[in-house]
N, C-alpha and C positions, 0 to 999 in steps of 0.2 A: 202193619198193625199199628192202631191208633196209639201214642203214648198219653193222652189225656181224655178226658171226659168232660163234654160240657151240658151242664145243665140250663134249662131255661126258666127263667120267672117274669112275672108280670108286675104291673105296678103296684101290686098291693104284697110283692114278696112270695106269691105262692108260686109253688114250682107248677110250670105247665107243659114240660117235656124235655127232651134230651136230644143233642145233635151229633152224630156218632159217624156222620160221613162229610164231613168239611174238606175242602181243597187245602187249606192253610190255614192255621194257626197260629199268631203271633201275639206273645204275652211279655209284657216288661213289668217287673215288680219290683218296686224300690223302698229303700227303707227311709222311714218318718217323710215321705213324700207321697206323690200320686202316680201311682202305675197306669199303664194302659194295656190295652188288648184290641185285636183285631179278627174278623174271623171271615174267611172267604169261602163261598157255598155256588156251585150252579146255579144260575137262575131258575131253571126249571125242576130245580131238586125241591121234593114235597116236603122235605123238613125247614125250607125258606119260610113256609107262612106261620114258625113258631116265633120268630124275631122279627121286630119292628119297633118304633119309636116307643120311648115309655117302658120298655123292657129292658131285660138285663140277663146277665149271665155267673154262674160259679162253674169254676174252671180246677178240677180236680187230677191228679195221677189217675190212670187208670189201668195200669197192666202191672201193677205189682201183687204178690201172693203171699199169704202166709202171715204170721202174728205182727212182724213188725210192719207189713203194708196197711193193718188196721189202725198201727199207731200213726204212720205216717198220713193216713186220710182221714185224722180227726180234725185237719186245717186244711182248707183249700188254698189252691198257688193263688187265687183271686177271683174275687165278685167286683160286679161294677154294672152301672147300666148302658145300654144304647147312648150313643153321643153322635154318632154319624151314619147314614145309609148310603151307599155308592153302586150304581149299577155300570158295569162294563159292558160295552157289545163291539164288535167288530165282524166286517161281510168276510172277511177271510176265514172267521172261525167257523161259520156255518151252524151255529149254537144260538141257545138263547143268551149268550154272555154269563157274566157272574156277578153276584151281588157280594158287596163287601160291608160288613157290619163294624163300626170302629166305636169304642168307647174308653172310660176311665175307671179307675178301681172306685171301691166305695169310700176311700179316705178323700175323695172329692169334694165334698159339702164343706170338708174342714178348710178349703181354699176358699169358700163360696160363704162364709161368715166370719162378721166382723165382732171382737171381742169390745162388747157394748161396756160402756162405766158401770151401766146398770141394765144388764140383760133381762132385767122384770118389767122395763119400760121401753116402749116402741117410741123411736124420734119424732113421731108426728102426733105425739099426745099432749096436752096441755098445753103450756108456754114455747116448747121446744127447747128447755134448759134441762140440764141433769142436775141432779143435786149433788153428786160426788162427779171429782176430779178424773179418777182411775177405779178400774176394778183390781182390787188386791187381795192376797192372799197368802198366807206361810204354812209350812208344814211339809212334809214328805210330799215329793212332786207327783207321784202317781196318782194321790188324793187330788192335786191342783189340776192336772190334765182332766180327770174324770169330772171334778167342779166346773173346769170351763167348757168341755163339752158338754153338759148336760144343761148347762145354764143358757148356751146359745144355740143349740142345734138339738140336744137332746130332750128328755122328757120333760125337763123342767124350764124348758126356753117359752117363748110365746108360743101361740098355735100356729101363726103363719110361718114361723121358723124353725119348727120342728122337721126332723127327717124321719120320715115314714119309717116307723118299724125298729127306730134305733134304741138300744138298750144300753144305758151307760154304768149300769149296778155292775159289779163286781163280783165274780163266782163265789159261792159261799165260804169256801174254803181260804179265800185272800186274806191275809193278815188287814186289820183297819189300819195300822199305822207303822209302816215298815218304808225302807229306803232313804236316800239322802234329802237332807230337809232343803226347802227351796223357796223362792218368794216368786211374785208375780205382781207386776203392775203395769197394766193394760187398758190402753184407750184408742179403740179403733184400729189396733193390729189385726190381722186376719188370724183365727185361730189356728190355722196351720202353721204360722211363723211363732206363735206363742207355744205351741204345743213341741214343735223342732227345737226352741230354747231350752225348756223345761226337760224333755227326753234326753237329749244330746249332754246337756250337764250332768244327769243322773244315771245315764246308761240305762236307758229305757228303750224298749221297742214299742211302737203305739199304732196300732191298726184297726180299720173299721172291716168286718168280715160279714158275709153270710155264712155262717158255720154248718147249719143244717137246712137243707132245700125241702125237707119237709115242714118249717115253721116259718111263718112270716116275720123273722127278726133278725136287725143288723146288731152284732156284737162288738162293743168297742173293747178292744184286748190292749192292757196295758201290761208290761212284763220285763224282767230285767233283760237286757240282751245276754247272749250266751256266749262264754267263751268255749268254743269247741276246738282249739288251737292242738292241743293236743291229740284229740281223736280224727280230724278231719285236716288230713295232710294229702297236697294236690301237686305231683312231682310228675317229670317224664319217666323218673326210674319207675316209679310206682304204676306207671301206666293208666292212670288218670286226669293227665293235663296233656290235651293235644297242641296247645298253642299258648304263649303269652306274650304281651307286649305292654311296652310302659311308655309313658311321656312326660315329659316337664315343661311346662307352661310359663311365660314370662309375666311377672306381675302387672297389673291394671292400677294399682296404687301402691307407692313406696311413701307417701308423704301424706298425712291427714292434718290439712286445716281446719281446726275445730272453733267454732264462735259460740261463746256465751252470750247473757243477756246483754242488752245495750243497742244504742242505734247509732248508725254511721260513726263518725270518730272517736265516740264513748264506748264502741263495743269492744268486748276482750275477744283477743284471739290465740291461740298456742298451736302450735305445732308438733307433731311425732312423726318420727320418722321408722323406716326399717333399712338400716344402712348394710344388713348383710345380704339383702336381697339387690340393693344397688349395686354393691359389689358384683356379685353373683352374674348380674346383667347389663353392668355397665349402662345403667338407664335408670331414670327417677321419674316419677309421675304423682300428679297432684291430685288430690281429691279435697272437695269441701264438705265439711259436717256442721248443719245446724244445730245448734243447741240451746237454741234461743229460751228454752223454759229453764236451763240452768243460770242460778244467779254467778255473779262474778267471785270466783274464788278468794278468801282472804290470804290463804298462803299457797304457795305454788309447789306442793308436795302431797303424797299419799295420805297424810293425816289430815287436809281437808276435803270432807265429802263433796264439795262442789267439783272441785280439781279432779278427786278420783271417779266423778261421773263424765268429766269431761274425757279423761281418760280412757273408760270404759268405753266411750263413743268411740274415740279413735281407734281403739284396739279392735273392734268389731269391723269397720270401715276397712282396716288394712288387714285384716283376715278375710275379708270377703273379696277385696281385689288384690291379695296378696298370690305370690307365686303357688304352683299347685303342682301336684304329681299325681299320676293315676296309673293304674296298673290293670290291664284287662286280661281277662283269663277266656280258656275255650275248655273247660273241665270235660271228662269222658265217663260219663256214667257208669258204674261199675255195680254188683252186687254189695260190695263193700263202702261205697261211697257215690250215693245218688241223691240228687238236690230234692229239697221237698221232704226228703226222709231221714237223712243224717244230717243235713246242714239245710239253712235257709237265710234270708234276708236279712240281714242284722246280726248274725253270728260272725263271731272272729274265726276265722280258718287260718292255716298254715301254707304258703307257698314257696315252695324249693326251685329257685332257678337253676339252670342248668350248671352255673359256676360253684351250687351248692349253698349259695346265699336263703337263709329263712326268713320270709316274710309273713309276719303275723299280724293281720288286719281284719276290720269287720268288712264283710260285704257288703256294697252299698245299692249294688242293681244286678237284677238278674233279668236275661233277655232271652226266651225260649222261643224257637220256631217249631212247627211240628206239618209236615207234609207227607204226600205218600210214600216219597223216596228216602227223607232223611227227616232227624229231628237234631236240634242241636241245642246246647246251654251255653250261652257266654256269661261271666261274670265280671262285674266291676268290682275294685276294691280301691277304698282310698278316696272316693271322691269328695273332692275339697266344699263342694255345696253342701254336702250332708252334716260335716264334721271338721275339726282342726286336724290339719294332716302334718304336722312340721317334723315328725319323726320318719315318717314314709317319703317324705319330699328327700330327707337327708339321706336315706338310704338308696331311693333310685338315683339322686344325683352321684352317689358314691358308683351305683353300677354303670352309671353313664360315663363317669371318669376314667373306669378301668377300661372298659371299651375304647373309648377315645384313646387313650395313651398305648394301649396295645397295637392301635391302627397307627399311630403316628410312629412307633417303632420299625415298621415295615418300611 
């Protein structure tokens, strides 16, 4: 029995059919990033005609029943357009081969638009100059995210930059000014980069979804991430965790050399380091950070805004290239604990190791595969590219040290 339902939409976001006889379905949902999907069908199957370039899918859980299922089905696992079509054939199969359709989720346009200093003006208009240096906003982070997306790819964007059917207006019952205060100062960053920074700092989940196959509308959903660590517990003892693995990765950068304004010998340089990482891995690695827009600071401490800006840039570089920890899980769906119903990407869940250690962290990615023979869900917790994970790194390192010390005693 198939675990998921696949609706097909055309370029105008209208539902044109349903695929229920696929050979393989592969879905990766990512928190604050672009997910992917692929669907493989026999090339001779009549449903193949539903999918082609310019079309897309909406993927739902399909086998739940009861009131809770209705709650879970209010939001698809993923929706998005076709990005690639592949035909495989071999003379050993004696068939017409298979067709594999691959695509991204509907978050993809966030990576395809830049945050213009003035989104109301195209770069090829007038004398080619912008009247402002940056697009700036202050206020609740959720409001800034909606404003940013609306201005660069939503209903307030220039006609040639709008994404078909994208609606950035919040639901009617959404408070108008809630959430942590934030600020944005953007100049040709990708919209996704800006959204990741704003949402991570404010604890938000941001997705673009096609929530209703009967309506040609993409919805921008901005909501607080959910702490489900008390309700969602995954462990071998509970029978809902088949396997887990963790890994530690050495840092790519432990020293950030930051350059402010100036030229040649007159340019100001300063260095920030992460000595703990250097001690842990017995290595050092340097990275250059160009901050030529930052004036030379008058004081070398946090009270000077220019020095603080240099320190912030160094911190970002060291975080991006820092030591990482990642925890991968293979949950077992049970009636009491099912992905897509009881928890989803972005939610904080608790994982209990065989040694009894509880790790409570957000789910950063979920990889779902469904074939005629099996269906699997694999979750990743604490991916460093999505958020800071120093606490997870420390806990996972202690787990490794405990295993290492146990082995060296024998």
